[in-house]
C-alpha positions as CSV (number, residue, x, y, z in Angstrom):
1,M,-30.8,11.3,-35.1
2,I,-29.9,12.1,-31.6
3,K,-31.6,9.3,-29.9
4,K,-30.1,6.8,-32.5
5,F,-27.0,7.9,-32.3
6,Y,-27.0,7.3,-28.0
7,D,-29.1,4.2,-28.9
8,K,-26.3,2.8,-30.9
9,Y,-22.9,4.5,-29.3
10,P,-23.8,5.6,-25.7
11,I,-20.9,6.0,-24.2
12,L,-19.2,8.0,-27.1
13,Y,-22.7,10.1,-27.2
14,G,-21.8,10.9,-23.4
15,I,-18.3,11.9,-23.7
16,L,-18.7,13.8,-27.1
17,Y,-21.6,15.9,-26.0
18,G,-20.9,16.1,-22.8
19,Q,-16.9,17.2,-22.8
20,G,-17.6,18.9,-26.2
21,L,-20.4,21.3,-24.2
22,F,-17.3,21.7,-21.3
23,I,-15.2,22.9,-24.3
24,F,-17.1,25.0,-26.4
25,F,-18.2,27.1,-23.2
26,V,-14.6,27.5,-22.4
27,L,-13.9,28.5,-25.9
28,L,-16.6,30.9,-25.6
29,E,-15.9,32.8,-22.6
30,Y,-12.4,32.8,-24.1
31,F,-13.2,34.5,-27.1
32,L,-15.6,37.2,-25.3
33,I,-13.2,38.3,-23.6
34,S,-10.1,38.1,-26.2
35,M,-12.3,40.0,-28.4
36,E,-13.1,42.6,-25.5
37,I,-16.9,42.0,-26.5
38,S,-17.5,41.3,-22.7
39,E,-15.6,41.2,-19.4
40,C,-17.2,38.0,-18.9
41,G,-17.5,39.0,-15.4
42,V,-19.7,36.8,-13.0
43,V,-23.3,37.8,-14.0
44,T,-22.2,37.2,-17.4
45,D,-20.6,34.4,-16.7
46,S,-23.8,32.7,-14.5
47,F,-25.8,33.7,-17.8
48,I,-23.8,31.6,-19.8
49,R,-23.5,28.8,-17.5
50,I,-27.1,28.7,-17.3
51,M,-27.8,28.9,-21.1
52,F,-25.4,25.3,-21.6
53,G,-27.1,24.1,-19.0
54,I,-30.3,24.4,-20.0
55,F,-29.0,23.2,-23.7
56,A,-27.9,19.9,-21.9
57,L,-31.0,19.4,-20.3
58,I,-32.5,19.2,-23.9
59,L,-30.0,16.7,-24.8
60,M,-30.7,14.6,-22.0
61,K,-34.9,15.1,-22.4
62,K,-34.0,13.8,-26.2
63,I,-32.3,10.5,-25.0
64,H,-34.4,9.8,-21.6
65,Q,-37.9,10.7,-23.3
66,D,-40.5,9.9,-21.1
67,K,-38.1,8.6,-18.0
68,F,-36.3,12.2,-17.9
69,R,-38.5,13.4,-14.7
70,E,-37.3,10.4,-12.9
71,Q,-33.3,12.1,-12.7
72,F,-34.7,14.8,-10.8
73,I,-37.3,13.1,-8.2
74,V,-35.6,10.5,-7.1
75,E,-35.4,9.8,-3.5
76,I,-32.1,9.3,-2.0
77,P,-31.1,6.3,-0.2
78,K,-30.0,7.5,3.2
79,S,-26.9,5.4,3.1
80,T,-26.0,8.2,0.7
81,W,-25.3,10.9,3.8
82,L,-22.6,8.2,5.4
83,F,-20.8,8.1,2.1
84,A,-21.1,11.8,2.0
85,I,-19.4,12.3,5.7
86,P,-15.8,12.9,4.1
87,F,-17.2,15.7,2.1
88,F,-18.9,17.3,4.9
89,I,-15.7,17.0,7.0
90,Y,-14.1,18.9,3.7
91,L,-16.2,21.9,3.8
92,G,-15.9,21.8,8.1
93,L,-12.0,22.3,7.5
94,Q,-12.8,25.6,5.5
95,F,-13.9,27.6,8.7
96,L,-10.9,26.8,10.7
97,Y,-9.3,29.1,8.5
98,L,-11.7,31.9,10.4
99,P,-9.5,31.7,14.0
100,I,-6.3,32.4,12.4
101,A,-6.6,34.7,10.1
102,E,-5.2,37.9,10.9
103,S,-8.5,40.1,10.9
104,L,-12.0,39.4,9.6
105,S,-13.3,41.3,7.3
106,T,-17.1,41.7,5.3
107,A,-15.4,44.5,2.6
108,Y,-16.0,41.8,-0.6
109,S,-19.2,40.3,1.5
110,S,-21.6,41.6,-2.0
111,V,-18.5,40.0,-4.1
112,F,-19.1,37.0,-2.4
113,I,-22.9,36.9,-2.8
114,L,-22.6,37.4,-6.3
115,S,-20.2,34.6,-6.3
116,C,-22.8,32.2,-4.6
117,G,-24.8,32.8,-7.6
118,Q,-22.0,32.0,-10.1
119,Q,-21.6,28.7,-8.4
120,L,-25.1,27.8,-8.3
121,A,-25.1,28.4,-12.3
122,T,-21.8,26.5,-12.1
123,G,-23.1,23.3,-10.0
124,F,-26.4,23.5,-12.3
125,F,-24.4,23.4,-15.8
126,E,-21.3,21.4,-14.8
127,E,-23.6,18.6,-13.2
128,L,-25.8,18.4,-16.2
129,A,-22.6,18.0,-18.4
130,S,-20.9,15.6,-16.4
131,K,-23.2,13.3,-14.9
132,G,-26.7,13.7,-17.0
133,L,-24.5,13.5,-20.5
134,V,-21.0,12.2,-19.8
135,M,-21.8,9.3,-17.4
136,S,-25.3,8.7,-19.0
137,G,-23.9,6.2,-21.8
138,M,-21.0,4.7,-19.2
139,L,-24.1,3.7,-17.1
140,S,-25.8,1.8,-19.2
141,K,-23.4,-0.3,-20.1
142,W,-21.1,-0.5,-17.2
143,K,-23.0,0.3,-14.0
144,H,-23.7,-3.7,-13.7
145,T,-20.1,-5.1,-12.6
146,V,-17.4,-4.0,-10.2
147,H,-15.1,-3.4,-13.1
148,G,-17.7,-1.4,-15.2
149,R,-18.5,1.0,-12.1
150,I,-14.6,1.4,-10.8
151,C,-13.8,2.7,-14.6
152,M,-17.1,4.7,-15.0
153,V,-16.6,7.0,-11.8
154,F,-12.9,7.3,-12.6
155,I,-13.3,8.1,-16.1
156,S,-15.9,10.5,-15.7
157,G,-14.3,12.4,-13.0
158,I,-11.0,12.7,-14.7
159,L,-12.7,13.7,-17.8
160,F,-14.3,16.5,-15.8
161,G,-10.8,17.4,-13.7
162,T,-8.8,17.7,-16.9
163,L,-10.9,20.0,-18.4
164,H,-9.7,22.4,-16.1
165,I,-6.3,22.5,-17.8
166,L,-8.1,24.8,-20.2
167,N,-8.0,27.7,-17.6
168,V,-4.3,28.2,-18.7
169,L,-6.1,30.1,-21.8
170,F,-7.4,32.9,-19.0
171,N,-3.4,33.7,-18.1
172,G,-3.5,30.8,-15.6
173,D,-0.1,29.3,-14.5
174,I,-0.1,25.4,-16.3
175,I,1.5,24.1,-13.4
176,A,-1.2,25.6,-11.5
177,C,-4.0,24.5,-13.7
178,L,-2.7,20.6,-13.9
179,W,-2.7,21.0,-9.7
180,Q,-6.4,22.1,-10.2
181,A,-6.9,19.6,-12.6
182,L,-5.3,16.8,-10.4
183,Y,-7.7,17.9,-7.1
184,A,-10.9,18.4,-9.4
185,S,-10.4,15.1,-10.8
186,A,-10.3,13.5,-7.4
187,F,-13.8,15.9,-6.6
188,G,-14.8,14.7,-9.8
189,V,-14.8,10.9,-9.1
190,F,-16.4,11.4,-5.5
191,L,-19.4,13.1,-7.1
192,A,-19.5,10.5,-9.7
193,A,-20.0,7.4,-7.6
194,I,-22.5,9.5,-5.3
195,Y,-24.6,10.3,-8.4
196,L,-23.8,6.5,-8.8
197,H,-25.4,5.5,-5.7
198,S,-28.0,7.9,-5.5
199,N,-29.0,8.6,-8.9
200,S,-29.8,12.3,-8.1
201,I,-28.2,14.5,-10.5
202,V,-30.0,17.2,-8.0
203,L,-27.9,16.2,-5.2
204,C,-24.6,16.0,-7.1
205,M,-25.8,20.0,-8.6
206,T,-26.2,20.6,-5.1
207,F,-23.0,19.1,-3.6
208,H,-21.3,20.7,-6.5
209,A,-22.6,24.4,-5.5
210,I,-22.3,24.0,-1.7
211,W,-18.4,22.9,-2.4
212,D,-17.5,26.2,-4.6
213,I,-19.5,28.4,-2.3
214,I,-18.0,27.1,1.0
215,I,-14.4,26.9,-0.3
216,R,-14.2,30.8,-1.2
217,V,-15.3,31.5,2.5
218,P,-11.6,32.3,3.6
219,S,-10.6,34.1,1.0
220,H,-13.6,36.7,1.0
221,F,-14.0,37.1,4.8
222,C,-10.1,36.0,6.1
223,K,-6.8,38.9,5.9
224,N,-3.5,37.7,6.6
225,I,-3.7,33.8,7.3
226,Q,-1.1,33.2,9.8
227,E,1.0,30.2,9.0
228,G,1.6,27.3,11.8
229,I,0.4,24.6,12.8
230,I,-3.4,25.0,12.1
231,L,-2.6,26.1,8.7
232,D,-0.5,23.0,8.3
233,F,-3.1,20.6,9.8
234,I,-5.7,22.2,7.4
235,Y,-3.5,21.7,4.4
236,L,-2.9,18.2,4.9
237,A,-6.2,17.3,6.2
238,Q,-7.5,18.6,2.7
239,D,-4.9,16.9,0.7
240,I,-5.7,13.7,2.7
241,L,-9.7,13.7,2.2
242,E,-9.7,15.1,-1.4
243,L,-6.3,12.8,-2.7
244,G,-7.1,9.9,-0.4
245,V,-10.4,9.2,1.3
246,F,-12.9,10.5,-1.8
247,P,-11.1,8.2,-4.3
248,L,-11.3,5.1,-1.6
249,V,-15.0,6.2,-0.8
250,A,-15.5,5.8,-4.3
251,I,-14.4,2.6,-4.7
252,L,-16.4,1.4,-1.4
253,I,-19.6,2.6,-3.4
254,C,-18.6,0.9,-6.4
255,L,-17.8,-2.5,-4.2
256,K,-21.1,-1.9,-2.4
257,Y,-23.9,-0.9,-5.0
258,K,-26.5,-3.3,-5.4
259,R,-28.5,-3.5,-8.5
260,V,-32.0,-1.8,-8.1
261,M,-34.3,-4.4,-9.4
262,K,-37.0,-1.8,-10.6
263,C,-35.9,0.1,-14.2
264,S,-33.8,2.7,-13.8
265,I,-33.8,5.3,-17.1
266,Y,-30.2,3.8,-18.1
267,S,-31.6,0.2,-18.2
268,R,-32.4,-1.2,-21.9
269,R,-34.4,-3.7,-20.1
270,C,-36.1,-4.6,-17.1
């Protein structure tokens, strides 16, 4: 039944199941908190994310069948690392907070370690849902034209980003959630293009987890970050990279992408 639905409506299938998993996950955590069944701490949250990731794997297995393993053993093109340079520059900026902090502290190091585990689970679940499911149908239909590729990476990235608006359920400020959605969309567009270029969902999981871990370094180890020209530079550079360079790199990947001659798991024919 699932395979037939995917074969007939691949794009609709990906969006319904991928976005549906995200929404159900958020509602489940909201339910646990509102009913005071669980405080939904780091360990609980990580476990739920892993379970949802496993369910996404099962759905991927059903639609890709014998070609399912190709997602996890593909060789990453060397040029992928060139396109990923802005990603690594952004991560490097996070360490510029250290010298402008009034002091450094390891008081929250244990919390940071737990958070690292949570972010690994986040990368596992969210990339399986957003790339393995949401993008699967789009890849089968749109990856062979420039227009299709651009639409695909932007639609999948924006769908991923807009889900962050749901954080308002957890007492988040709506304006803050909208800004978070904007930045998450830009990052989602970039990762979607990296996935298109590399065809490696494992790489996207790794990038996602590393991103979520590194951007938490300043908040866990820096006390009283001092305002000044360095902080202004960090903020400006981050905005330029995330809102400007990331989407441009995604478009460049879509323009430069060349169809792989051998069959991919998304091809309907060779």
